[in-house]
Every structure is written in C-alpha cells, then in structure tokens.
N, C-alpha and C positions, 0 to 999 in steps of 0.2 A: 362492415362491407357494404358494397352497392349491391343492393338486390334488385333482380331485373325479372317485372312481369313478362312470363314467358307464356302463348298459347300451344292450348292442344291443337293439332291440325286435323281435327277429325271435323269435316265440314259437314255441318246437318242442315246443308244445303238441299238435297233431296226433299226436306217435310214441307219443301215451301210446293211441290205439286204434291203430297201426300190428299189424301180422301179428307172429307169431313171431321175424322176421328182427329186430326192435329189441330182441330179451330184454325185458330189463326195461322197457324203452322210456324213456329220459331224456333231456334233455341238458343236465343239470347245474341242473334245475329241481324244485320240489316235486313229490314221488310219491306217491302216492294208495296207500293200502292197499286190495288186491284181496280181493273179498270172499272166495275162498275157495282154497288151495292157495299160500296166500303158506310163504314162506321157516321159518326159525325151528330146530325139531330140537335135539340133544342133542350136545356135544362128542362129537367122533371120528367123527358120523355124516359120510358123504359123500366123495366121492374118493379111493379106495381102491378104483379099479378093477383089480382083480387081481392084489392085493396085495404089496407088496414092493416094492423095489427094481429098476430093470430095466435094459435096456439104455444108457441115459444118451440125451439128445440131441443134436442137431449137434454133435459132436466128442468126445461119448463121455463129458462130465465130469459130466453134468447129476445123477447122483445124489449122485455126491460131494462137491457144494455144498450141495443142499439138503436132501441126507437119505435116509433110507428110513425110510417110513411104518411098517415093522415093528418098528422101531427107539422107535416114541417112547413116551412114557411112557403110559398108560391114562388117566394124570388129568390131562386138558386142562383147559384155559384155559378159563373158560366164556363170557367175551362178549371182542367186537370191542376194546374199550375197553382193558381189561386187556392181551389179546394183543398190540396195536399196542405200546402201553407197551415190554415186556416186548422187542419188535423194536428201538424208541425205544433202549431202554438198552442195547441193543448196537450202536449203531450202524451200524442194518440201512440208513441213508440212502446212506451213504458207502463204507464201508468193505466190503460186501457186493457179492458177484455178482450180486445182484438187487437192486440199490438203490432204496429205497423210506421215503419219509417218510411222519412218522404222516397227512398229510391222504390220501396216496395209499391210506395200509392200510388208514383207518377206511372209506375210498369204497369200496374192493372186498372188505374184507371184510363191508359192510354188500352190495354187491350182491351176493355168494358164500351169504350167510345170506339175504336177502329177494329171492330173483330168482320172476317169475310164472309160469315154463317151468321151474324146478327145484326138488330139493331143499336143504337145507341143504348147501351144498359145500364149507363154511370148515372142515371138520374136520382134516384133515391140517395146516394152517396153525396153527390153535387148540394140537394137540398137538407140533407141532415148533416153536413157542417155549415150548413148556413144560419143554424140557430146560435142562439146566444145563450152563453154560459157552458163552458168547458164540462161543464158534467155529464153533459150529455154528447157534445162534440166530440171527446175523447173518444166515443163507443163506435165512431162513422166509418173504421175501418171492416166492421163485421159486413158492409154492404158490398164491400170487393173480395172481403176474403173470411166466408165464416167456415170455420172447421169442423161445424156437422156436416159437410155437403163433403169432406177429404175423401172417405171411404167409399161412397157411392161414385165420384169423378171417376177414384182408380178405376173401379170395377167396370164403370162405360167406356173406360181409356181402355183397359185391356179386349173387352168386347171388339171393340173396334178393329183392335189391332192385332185381334186374335183368328177375324175370320166368322168359320162356322157356318157356310149356306149349305155345306151337305149334312147337317145335322139333323136335317127332317125324314133325312135318308135311313141315316146310323140311327135314330133314336130308338130306342130298343130291339135292334137286331145284337147279335151275338158274331164273332168271327170266329171262326175254327181255331182249337186249339194251337197255338204257338204263332199265333197271327193277331196282329189288333187294326183295325178301319183306320183308314185314313183318312184324317179330317179336313187338309186343305189339299188333295191332292184329290184324281180322276182319274180312272183311263177312258176314255171316249174310243168307242169301234165303231169305223165307219167303210161303209163302201165305193166310199166316193168322195175326194178332196178338193170339191167345189165349194168348201165352206171354211174361209179362212178364221180357226179358233182362237188366233192369238189375238181377233181383233174384237170379239166380244166383250163386254164391257162385265169387270168384276175377273176376266181373264188374265194371271200373273205374266205364266209364259208355258208356253207349250215345245213340246218333242213331237215332231209331228212323224206321221205314218200310218197306218189299218189301224194299229190300238194306237191313239196318240195319250202321250201320259201328258196332263192340264193342271198346272199348278195357280190355283187361285187365291186372288189378291185376296186383299182384308174387306175391301170394298163389294165383295162377290156376293147375292143374292138369290131369291129364287128365280130373279128372271134371269142371271145367269143359267144359271141349273136349265131353265128352258129352252134357253136359244140354243145352250149345249146338245140337246136331245135332238134339235132338227140337224143339226148335224149328223147325231147317229146314238148308238147305243150309251149309257152309264154304265159303266160295270163297278162292281162294287171292288173297292181298291184297296189293299192290303200294306202291310208292312210287315215281316218278319222278327225275331231276335236279335237277325244280323245286318236289319236294314233294307234288307231286300223288297223292291216292289212287284208285287201282281195282284190280278182281278179274275175275278168271277167271270168265264163266259156264258154260263147261263144252263151249264150242263154239269152232272153229275154222275161221277160212276157210283157202283153201290157192288158189295158181292151178297149173291144171292143166289146160294147152290139148289137150296127150297122149294120147292114149289107154294109154300103158303110165305116165304118169305117174297120170291117176286110178286106176289099178287098183294103182298103189304105195298111194297114198295112203289108199285105202279098208282095204287090208289092213292097214296099218301102224296107221290107227284102228281098226279091228275089233279089232287083237291088244289092244288098251288098253280094250277095252268100251264103244268111243262107238257113235253110230248113222250113219245111213246118211247120204250124200253125195249132196246135189244142187247143181244149178248155179242161182248166181242171175242174175236176168234183167238185171241190170246190170254191166258189166267184165267183159271178154273172157276167161272161161276162168277165172271165179273160182267157185268152188263153196265153198258152207259146208259141214259136219260137224256133226252132230246129238249132244250130250252132256249128261248134267247133273251130273257130275261134273269138277267144274274139276281137281281134283288128277289125275284120268285124264288131261284134256285138257294140262295141262302136261307130265307124261309122254308123252305122244303127241306133243306138238311138237317134242320133242327128236330124237325118232325121225324123227320128217318132215325136220327139216332135215339133221339127219346124214345123210339121203339123197338129197340136193341139190335138197328140194323148198321151194319158196316158201312160207313157212306162218305164221300170227301169230295170238295167239290174238283170240277173241272178247270184249272187254273192256267190261263196265262202268267209265263215268267218270262223275264229276260234273261238272252245268252247271250255275252257277249266274245266278238272274234278277238282283239287285241285290248292289251292293258288301259283298263281307266275302274280306277277308285267306286266300290260300293257303297261310299257315305252318301245316306238318302237325301244331303241339301247338293252333293257335287252337280245334277244338271242345273241348278240355278248361280252357279259361280261362274259365270260367262265371261269371267279376266282368265281363269285354266283353259277355257274353251268354248271359243262363240259359234255357235250354231247358228245362231240367232234369235236366240231366247226372248220370247214377249217381245219388247219391242226394241230390243237392240240390234246394232248392227252386224251380220254373221263375218266374221272374219278378224273383229276387232277382239285380240288378245293377246297372250304375251306367249303362244305357244308352249305352254307348259306342261300338256299332255303330252306332248311329243319329246319332250325333253325327257319325261319319266321313263323313257323307251331305254336312254340312253343312262341316268342313274335317278332314284330317286332321293339322294341324300347320304351323307353318312354319321354317322352318332356322334364320331371324332368333332366332327363340325359343331362347335358351341357357336348359338346366337344370342349377344347381349339383347334383352331389350329396354332399351331405356326409359324408362315412359314412367306411367302412375301406377306400375303393379300390376299382377294378372292374380285371377287366381288362383292358386295353387293347386285346388281343387278338382277342376275345370275337369272330364273326365278326357276331354279330345289334348286333355298333356297327358296324361299319366304315363310315369316310368320314363318320362324324356322331358323332366327340370333339373339342372343342377344347382345345388344350395343356392336361395334366395341371399340377396346383396342387401343392405341397408333397408332389412323389412321391420313395422313398427312389429312390434309383440301383438297387436288386439287388430291386425292388420281385417281381420274376417267382420269384425265387427264395424270395421270405417268401411265394408265396400256398398254403393250407393250409387246410386244413376249420379252419372256428375262428380262419383268422389272417388277413394282408392279404387283401383283395380278395373276401372268401367272401360275406360280409354284403351288403357293396355292390352286388357285380354282379347280386346278384337285387334289389337293390331299385333300380338302372339301369334293368333289363331291363323291370320294371311300368311305369316311367315312360316309355321311349320305346327299347324294342328296333323293329329295324327292321318293316317289315311287307310283303308281297310277294316276301321274299329265300328262301322256301321253306326257311326255318330255324326252326325251334324254333317258340316263340308272337310274340307280338306285343304294344306297349306301348300305352299309354292313347295317348300323343301321338308317334307314328313319326315324323312329320317333325321333330321339336325333336330340337333339340343339346345335348350332353352334357356338362358342365364337369365334371370329376371333384377331387376335393379330396378326401384322406383326413385324418380329423379330429385325429387322432393317434395313439401307439404302440397296438396291441389289446395288452389285456392282460387275461389271465380272458374273461369273456362283454361284453368293453367295450372301452371307451378307460382312462388314464388320462393324464390332459389338464390343464394349468393354466387358469384364467379367462383370462387373456389369450391366452394358442395359440388358444380357444376364438374372443374377439373379432377377433382378427386374421384366424382363418381367414373370417368372415365377411366384413370388409373387402377380403381378398384377392380374395374371389369377386365383390362386387361392382364392383370393379374391375376384372375381367378378362369384367364385363360379360353377369353373370348374371342374368335374367329372374325367375327364380324358385328358393329352394333349399332341395331336400324334406332333412329332420333326423330320419332311423329310430331317435332314442338321445333320451337324456333321465337323468335320477337315478333310482336304486335308491326305491320308492316303499313296499314292503310286497309283500307275499305275496297270491296273486291267488283261491288257494280257501279261507285261514283267516285271521282276524284275527292278527297277532301285534304289538298296540299301535298308538298312535296314531303317525301318521309327520309331524313340525313341517316345512311347506315354508321352508325357508332362503328368506331375499331375495335377489333377484338380482342377481347381481356388477353391482357400477355399471358396469366396465368392457365387459362383455357387452352392459347394458342401451343401452352407449353405439355399440356397432355396430350393434345393432336400428335406433337412430335413423337412423344413419348408411345403413342400407340403405334406409327409408323414405324419407328425404328425400333421398337423391344415388342412388341406383340408378336406372337406366335413366332417365339424363340428367333425374331430378327427380321422376318418374313414379312412383318408388320400387320396389325388387323384395320381393315377397312372400315370407315366410318361413314355409312348411310345417314344422308339430312331429309325429310321433305322440304321441296322448297316454298312450302307457305300458301298460304288459302286469300291471297291479299291482291291478286290480280295484280302486281305491281314488281316493283326489284326485290332481290334477293337480301336476306339478312345476312350476319357475319358469318354464321355458321354455315349457311350452306355456299355463300363467295368463299370459304377458304378453298385451300389449290386442291388438298389432297381430301375432300370431302366429294364423295358419290352422293350429288344432287337430284332430286328426284323429282320432274313431274305431273302433273294428273292427265290423262288423256279419256273423256266418258265412253261410254257405251255404243255412242254412233261417229266417233274416229276420228275425233276432233279434239283440241285445248279444253280441258275442263273448263268455265267461264272463270273461276275464282283462283286457278293454280297461275301461283308468281313465277318469275321466269326470269332469265341472266344467262352470259355470255357462260357461268360456270355449270348449266343443267346439263348432265351427264347423258341421261336420256329420262325418256316418260314412260308410265306406267299406269294400267286399267284401275278406273275409281269411278266415283260419282259425278254427278256435275251435269251429266243430258239427264236420261230419263230412269236408268237404271242404280242401283248400288249394290254393294258389294256385300253377299254372306260370307260370316264370318262368327266365330266365337263373343258370347257376350258373359260380362263378370259374373253375370246371376247362375250361371253353369249351362247355360240356353243357348241360343243361337239370334243373331240380327239379321237381317236382307238389310239393312240401310245405313250398313258403315259406311265409310266414304273420304271426298278431300285428300290434301296429299301425306294425309296420316295412314291412308287405305296403299297409296302408289308407293310411298317407301317402305314398305316392309316386304309389298312384291317382290321390290330388285333384291331388298335385302335376302330375301328366298332364293332368287336366282344365283347368286353372289354364293348362298348356300350351296347350290348344286355346281357350281363352276369349281368352288374350292374341293368339293366334294369329289371330283373327276379328275382332279389334280390338285393334291395339297400340299405342291412345292411350290402354289403360283404365290409371286411375290404380292401385296397391297396394289402397288402400280401398275404390274402385268393383269390382276383383275379392272382395276377401273380403263386400262388400256382396251381390253379386249374385249368389255360390257360394251362401251360407246361404239367400238367398229363392230360390232355383232347386230347392233341394233337395226329394226327396219324403219327407212323414212316414210314417213306417213306425212297428209297434208304441204305437197309439193305449193300447193296453189294460196297458202293463208302463213303456211310456218317460216316463211321468212327465214330460208336455209343460207349463209354465208358460206362458200367450199364445205359443204356437206356436213354439217354443223346449223342447227338452230336454237334461239335463247329460247325457244316454248319448249322443245324436245331433246336437245341435246341431240347425240345421234340418229335417232328418231325412236317407236317404240321398243320396248326390250323385249327381245328375242330369246327365250331362255334355251331351245332347241341351239340354236347357231351359238349362241355363249359357250353353252357347256362340249362342243363340239372344238369351236379355237380354243375354250380353254385347257382341252388336253392335247393340242396343236396337231389334230385331223389336219387342222387347213386352216391356212393365215388369210386366206379370200372367204370373205362372208358371200360372194357371191357363189361358190364351189360350194358350201355347204348348206343350203337351204332346206327348212324342214320341209320333211316330207310332202306336208299338205300344198307348202308355196314352191314343188319342183314342179312347172309345168312344160317340161321335156319338149315335144315338137311341136306343141302347141302355145312355147313362147312367145310374143310379139306379136300373137294374130290378133286381137280383139281392140277394138278401136270404141267410137265414141257409144256411150250407153251397157257397154255388154259388163256384165258385172265381173270383176277381179279380184283377186288376192294383194297380188304385187305388182311393182312396176312391170316385173319381166314379162306379165301377160300381156301389154300393151304392146300397140303398135307405133315404131318411132314417133316422134315428137310426141306420145301420150302420155300421160303418167295416171297411176291407178290415188282414185282421191273419194275418200268419204265426203259425201255431201249426204248432210241429215235431211236436206228436203228431198232428197228421193228415198232414202233408209236404206240405203246399200253405198257397196264402195263399186265405183264405175270407172270405166279407162275414161278421159277428157282431152281433148286436143290442146296445143298451143296453139296461140293466138297466129301466131308469124306473121307475115307481113300484109295479108288481108285481114278485113272486118270478121270478128265472128257470125257465123251463119244464121242463117232464121231460125230461132226456136231454143237460143244459146244466150247466155248471156256475158260479158267478159269480165274476169278477176284475175285482176294482178299479168296479164298474161296468157291466160287459158279461156278456154268458152265451154263454161258448164250450162249440160240441159236443162231444160227443165222436166219436170214428171211429164205432162206434154207429149215432148218432142221424146219421152223413153216411155210412152204407151203407157204410163202406172199411173192412169187419172181413174178415182172410182167413185163411186157414190156417197155423199156425205163426208165429215168431218171429223178425225179424232183429235183430239189432244196430243200430237206428237211435235209441232216443229213444219207438220209437211201442209202445201195447198192440197188436200186429197182430191178434192172434186175439181181440181185447174180450174177455179174461178176468178183467181187473180187473190184470195184472201187467206190468209195460214189463218188454222183452226180456228173458223167462227166460229163465237156460241158455244164450243166445245171442252175450254178450259174455266175452272172456277175461279182461277189466279192469273188467270192474264194468259195472254197467246206466246209460244216460244219465238224465239228471236235469235234463230244461227246465223249465222258467218254469212254461208252461201244464202239463204233463205232470203224471200221476198221484203222482211221487214215490217214494221209496224205499219199498223191502219192509221188515219188522219185522227189527229186530237193525241196519240200517243209515242212514245218512244222508246228505243231500246234500251234497256241497263243490263246489258253484259248477256242478258241470257231472256228476261222477261218484258214484254211490252207493259209499261205503266204509262199512268198519264205524263203528259209532256207540260211543261211551263215555262216561263220566261222569268220567274221572279216569285218568291215566296207568297206572294197573297193569291196565286194563281191554286194554289191550295189549301186544302183542307188544314184542318187544325192539327196539331202535331205532323206534320209535312214539312220539307224542306223542300226549296228549290236548288237540285245541287247539277253539278256539270256529270255526265255519264259517263263510265267508261265502257266497252266492246266486249266482247267475247276475248280479244288480247293485248287486255290490258288499256288500249290506246281510246283519248278522249279528244274532243274539240271544243264545239257550243252546242252540242246537243245536251239539255236539261230533262230533269224528270222530279218529280214526286217523290222524296224518301222519305220514309219514315226509322226511327231509332230503334224502336222494340218492338215485339207483337207476344202472345200468349202461346204457350205448347198446349197439349192437349187437358191436362191437369189442371193446368194454369185458365185456359180459356172455360175451361167446364164447369170450373171452381166459380170464377168470375161473373156466369151466367147466374148458379144455383144461387149466390150468394144475392145477387142484385134483386133477386122475387122478396117477397113478402113473407113473412113467416110462418104464415098459415102453408104457404106455397111452397117454401122452403121444407119445412117437417114431412108435407103430401110424397114431395121428391124423396124425402131420405125414407120414408116409411116406402112407401114403391119398390125404392131401391134395397130395401131391407136392411138397411145402412153397409150399405155395402156385398152383401148376402145372395141377391136376388141372380138369377140365371141371363145369360144374357139375351136370350128373346124378351125377358120382360124389362133386363136395360133399356133396350129399344123402345119399347113403351113409355118408360116411366121419362125418357127423352123428351116428350112430348109434354108437359109439364114445364120444361123452361123454355125461353124465347126465343127459342131457334129459327132462323130464317129459313134454313136449306132446303 
C-alpha cells in the first residue's frame, strides 16, 4: 500500500517572535533571514573560548575524543556542506563518540552559523574536520552536539520559558494557609489609568481596572517590575485550591479582645511599617490594621500568627456578575473571549463565552480526536474520556515533545478541556466527551500511515459513537512564506472517500458524523481531505483579526477560527500534564470549530451533518471585507467568515434562521447601529454607517469602521485598498512616542517597528510595508534579493508570498532550518573548548542550578544579544 507523509498542522510559527529563549526560533520550519546580525563569519571564528583543550567533560575524556582546537589546521573547510561531507566520509554517523549523520550535521552547522543571537560559532567544527585521518575527524561532531551540555541546556530553556521575575519578591515568603503565591501573575493597584500596562516590556496580558491583573511574559525581569511599580502598587497575588485569584491589599484583620493582645498586635504591625489599628463596628474583638504595602502585610501576618494571634490578610477577590469559568488560564484564552488581552485586538474571538449562556455542551456528544493520541491522565480530561482506540500498550513511555500525545493533547484541550475544575484553561465544548484515536505512528513532523489505515480509523470512530471527528493534519502542500512551485493535489484515495461516505450516512444512526479538517499551514491551496465536499474545512484567523499568514485557502473553506499567526498563540493543554500558551496553526483553529459543532449538536441532537455544515457557515461573522475576497458572501480565506458560536447555537436550535436576527449580546448595537464612521471602534458591520465596513487593521491594533472609496478619491490621511479608504494611525489620533514590535508605526514617522524587533519588522496587509532593502515574506520583513548570490551562505533567493498566498516578482533570502532553544543552546555549548564547556556544566550543576544562576551561567556561552 502507498504510505502518505502527512503533517501535523500545529504551526510553531509564533516561535519566530519568541524571546531569546528560543535562540534561533524554529521548529523545523522555514526560517526567515534576520534583518541584521545574522551569522556568517569566516572559517575558524567562534568557539575557541579560553583556547586549547581543557579538563574534559564528565568522565574526563572529552578532549581525547573531539580534539584540541590548538592542534586543528588553520586552513579550515569553508562550508557546512564540505565539512559534513568530511564527517560522513569518516563514518561519523556510527563509529564516533558523538554520532551524527549528515542531515543532523547540516542542520546543526547551519544553526551554528546562522543564529540570530550569536555570531558564527561553527569554526571549531569546520577546522576539526579539516584534519587528516579519520581517527580524529570522525569525532568532530562533538563540536556541534556534546551530550554533556544537554541537561544544562534543558534547564536554561526551562528557565527562559518559565519567567520568574516575581521570584525576588516571593523568595522566603509564605502564602496564608490554603493559598499559594502566583509566580507569573501580579495585581497592580492604581488610582490612575494613565499608564498603559500592556506596553511595558515583559508584560504578556492585562485585565484592566483599578486592580489590574497583569500576566507576566517569559521575558519579564526586574525592569518589568520597576516599570509596573511606576504605575501602581504591586500586591502579593495568590491562587487558592480552586484556582481563584486573590491579592493582599496591605491591610490585616486581627481578632484581639484582650488589651494585651491588642497591644502586641499593634507593636508587631508597627515593626513592619503598618499603620494604626482600629476596631471594626461589627464582629466582637475584630480590628483592622491599616497599611498600603501588601508585602509588608504578608510579613507582618507571619509574625502575628507566630505570636498566637488570630490574623488574616484583607484580600481582594473577584466577584462575577455572569457566567465565566474560573479556570486560572481562561483570562489568557483570547480565542474564547477577547477583551484586548496583551497585544491582541479586542472583539476578535468566536463569541464562545456568550454561547455558554445557552449550552456548555452535552456529555452524550462524543468528539473524536483523530490525532497523535492524547495524555489520558491529563487532569483537564478527568472523567470525560471514552475508551481510547488504536492505543499502543506502552503509550506513556512514548510521550515526548514531537512524539505521541504531544500534538493531540493540545488539540483535545481546545475542543473540550473541563470548565470550572480550577485547572488551566477551558475548551469550547467543556461538557462534551472525548474519544482519543491516534492516526498512526509519529514520524518527524507528522504521521506515516496508509490510506486504508486512515479509512479504518474513521470507520472505527464512527462505530464507537463519534458525533464529530477533528482532524488537525493533512498533506504537505508547500511553503507558507515563499513559492516553491505549484503543488498538484492528487485524487482522494477511494478507500478514504468510502470512509467519508460511511461517516456521512451511518454515523449517529444515519444523521451523520461531522468531519472537521484543518485547512493547512502552507498558505496555498487545500489538500484532498479539506477539499472533500462533506468536510468542514477551517482556516486560521490571528489575534489581530486577519488571516493567519500560513493558513491555506480555497473555495471549500467553511469558516475561519482563532489561532496564532500574528502576535499571540493559543493557551491549551499540553502532553506533560500541564499547559502551553503557544499552540497554533490550523491545528488549533480546527478543534475550535469542532467544539462549536459540539455545542450545536448539544443544543439540537437531531441535526444532520449537512444541517450542521449549512448553519455553521451561515452563522459566521463576515470579517476582513477589504482583503478577504468575498464572492457572493463567501471568501476563499474565511468561508462564511469568523465562526460565531453564539449565533451558530441559536440557529442550531431553530430559534432564528436569519443570523442578523440573533447576534451575540455583545454584538447587538440596538439604537446605535449604523452610527459609527471612520476610525470609530466597532465589533461588526452593523455598527458602521452606510458604505462603511468594520475592518480589522493590525496597523492600528483595533477594529474600526472604514468607508468605501466610491466615485471619489480617498481623502487625505487614508490609503486606498481594494476599494476602501483605510485610515492611518495619525488620522485616528493613535500616534505615541516610541516603537513596539507589533506591526504598527507607533510614532507615526513612516517606519514600522523601527529598531523594536529582534527578528525583523512585522509586515501586515494593511501596513506600510518594509524598509528599503527588505521585503515582506508573508508576515516578516527579510533581506530582499534578485539572485542567490545576494544572500548569505545557507540562504536562497526565493519568490515571496504575501499574507494571502499571492506571489509576484518580489524575492527574499530564505533559509530552510534553524535551531530551537535546546538545539541552539546545545550548539553554542558544544562550540566552546572543553575547559569552557566543563565550566558551563559545572556552573549549571549539570542542570540542577536555579534559574538565577542559570542566567549567570549563560555568560560563559558566546551569546551576543
């Protein structure tokens, strides 16, 4: 049988904009050449820190295996290709102390040369393989990957990825019983709202208000806290056993009926800089000790209790007026309810939180997760799993990054993670049940599986009672950022087509099982799974409200759904039992819609599969009229538009047949409909005046009404795009001092992101474009070129695609690979001499050092950022 190489559509594209934690920011996908500071360098540069051989790694045999740079030839091999050929010729893949095949060699050598946060560090490797005699050359791979560095690099990456800026405040302090101190969230109390907390470097998201909840990014540091202190008081912030968030105001309530107790309490409070103590008019013996510093109050509380006094913090707590889940990561899940978290654009979401007022789902609705498997022990799936199909007996030992359950666990969480369980986030259909089914054996970035195995899997899930089956995978169809030739779509294998018919006609007792497919991450045409007439095909919409640059497209797209691809990723479950905030691709968009289908079927279990598809598309919110290429209310990029869970559920029940008559409550503009004009913030087209549309403009960071051009030229302060007049930031009064890395010309000087982005400025469809000498590769500005010789070694000059998959004559320099965090760190550590490598490993205590020490140990590596 023919075996298909299929890709998981979990686009790690957002790693391109991650902090230095990801070093060369890649996940096996194409990497765009940085604007400046790229690698390169000449032979022999980099790597020789401290000179000569050294003490050796663990076991003391390192220097003998891979050699001493002092003994290497000075006439080194110039290219990674030649160097890796030499290693291969000496059987470096099998007979070496550091086995490495040519593919891995080229990859790691390319990372060494082309890192965005280091200069060329491939010199020791390229000089090592220039030696004569295979006895020495075969061990030279140790200069690209030395296993002694692995544990230390894993620790460094976990530190970078984990944040920890609050550690200096939390260290040595104890939360009250029943609480724990939050490590990446802080409540900021401010009497004025003049400071834009979201603009502070190291802040990931903000829930605004007098007591603002500030989520810290991985890059947060002491400077972040200092800037937040300028905005207001930082309150000790806690989570309790149910995941609720609370904070210490700085005041303490103490019970002290006897005079001696009152005196002791006052003395201890004064020792910590607190104010006067006054008796409350309610509660016998209750006194309130005033204070404004929550951290002082936390210290005082410990002493009061140690003295035998009954005392507690005066806590700030949240009280909700209408239903929202209390899952601690829900505030980050912009795709469910977008209020402008972090840098996302408010209102760009699927109206899910409002649909939950109609239904949270029904346990009789079974969702098939046809993927890489899921972690059956993840706490956010407790009590909601059907008996898994096609599971290997040793599935737990197979779980690993990029392996079994990695991708599928995140997919399942988007669909149906539990609500109100005080854990992580929540899925779109939290009451739906999950049927896990691994598609096949994981191989590289996807599966290798036969057509029959694909077909058998669908039949098995239908027979097991699946109402809807999610498929976040498909055929590789090209490259997202550049054109690499037209890819022909083969015919759908007959056996797979037959299984689709079986699902449509046999599933759910003849009502039909709905098959949901990810459109693909190649910014090109759909594959044959997504093209099938009965497929629900889902494209991706970024948090700024336009098509995600990678999202594939075509006439069979049903709806678009929120995912990454602009500034923010998706928060969901992770295979290790925890959570990730960087899931994305159409891998994440598809399960979002699968969850909406679950809500629709929960509201009306008698819907046929065909009725689900029709009402789903009809209920969607039309977005992006300017660039979306709508033909008769259907877009090749979004289908019917951005999925609208509230209206979809209303139409599923038959409460309305016209989506205009059942908008989500937040979209109902009432008497204000049709009153907004250019620059006015909007949620839907109904808000805007005649001949205006509600358009997401990443260049402004908001949804605004924009006028149609009509028969006259566009007015001053606007630019014409596809028949509409788009206002500039200056026109809308949005100019500010300074630049952020956000795709906007914040200071209105005519240049986007100038000097603000480490990896090149953003370039969105409505923006100003790239500076001279640069070109837009779908979403990032990279070096422009006319031919390959214009690019650095390891890069080729390719025709570039724009955000919507179009290409013309614009070319840019494209590389094919780069390193993730652990790979990048490993290459750096392996490039240095043995003495420095040993010093790094010792400094890191072989991966056991704390994060503060890890940051210091990094200085031993040749990092330039």
